[in-house]
N, C-alpha and C positions, 0 to 999 in steps of 0.2 A: 106395502113394499115387501117383496118376497125375501125370505131368509135363505141363505146358502150355507150349508155346513162346510167346515174346513177340517181336513184330516191329513195327517202325515204319519208314516211309520218311524219318523225320526224323533218322535215324542211318544210317551206311553199312551196306549189306547185307553179310552175312557173306561173307568171301572164301574160305571153306572149308566143310567139312561140319559146321557147328555153327549154333546159334541165337544171335541177339543176346542173348537171355536165356531162362531156363527157370524157371517157377514150380513149386514142389513144396510144397504146403500153403501155409503163411503165409510162406514164404521164397522169394526170387527171386535167382537166381544170374546175374549179368551177365557176359557174355564180355568179354574184353579189348577195349578200343577204342584204336586208334591215331589220329593226327590226320588222318583222311580227311574230306574235304568230302563230305557225303551226296549232294549234287547231282551232283558230278563223279566221285566215287570216287578222287580224287587227293589226295596229301598237300597240306596247306595250306602256303602260303609263310610265312616269318617265322622268328623265333627260338624257343627252347625255351618261352618264356612263351606265345607265340601257339599253338604246337603243343599245349601243355598245356591251354589254354583250349578248343581245339577238342575235345580228348579229353573234358573235363568237360562240354562242351555235348552231345556225343554220348551220354555216359552219362546225362545229365539227360533226354534225349529217350527213351531206353530206360526209364528209371525212370517217366516219365509214361505210357508205353505199358503199363507193368505196373500202373498205378493208384497210383503213389507219386511220390516226389520224392527229391532228394539227401538230404533230411532223414531219410529212412527207411534210409539206408545205415548198416550196422553194421560193415562191414569193407571195406577197400580194399587192393588189391595194386598197387604201382607198380613198373614195370620200366623202368630207364634204361640206355642204352648208355654213359653217362658220369655217374658219381656226382658229378662237378663241377657238374652241373645241379641237385643236391639243393636248394639254397637257392632257386633260381628256381621250381622246381616247388612247394616249400612255400609260397612267396608267392602263387602262383596258387591253390593249394588253399585258402588262407585266404580267397580271394574267393568261394568256393563253399560253404564249410562254416563253422560256428561251434560253439562248445562246447555240449554235449559232443561231441567229435570221434569219428569212427569209429575202430575199431582199424585198424592199418595196418602193412604191411611195405613196405620199399623195397629192391629188389634190382638190382644191376648185372648186365646180361646182355651177351653179346658181340654180339648182333644181334637185330633185331626185323623183322617182316614189312614189306616195301616200303621198307626202309631207314629206318624211323621211329626217332626218338630216345627216344620215351616211349610206354608202353602202360599202361593202367590197367584193372583189373577190379574188381568190387564185389559185395557181397552185401547185399540188402535184407531186412529183417524187418518183418512187420506184426503188430500186436496181434491 
């Protein structure tokens, strides 16, 4: 099955050798997003809630470029440098998703690119 890269200038450009997302059939795999401002390529200011909103805004932009929305997300991976931020990230996620929620894992990591505190990747599935 051929792979199709997905790209949009409404989300940060890839900072390495990867695509913002890749479509394979009816599934789209979104690369991890950190809280980069798409216009400047810099981390946004603010607390973990502001960072998480930027991450979900970036993911939403890639979903739209793929022909979908966050409503099409079936799985999310969340990576935090501090699991103490778990409740704040959950609260922001609830602003972007409603039941039935996507499957999810949340993993604490020692570090993320550019010193980010949060990164999120996702999988979209289309009927």
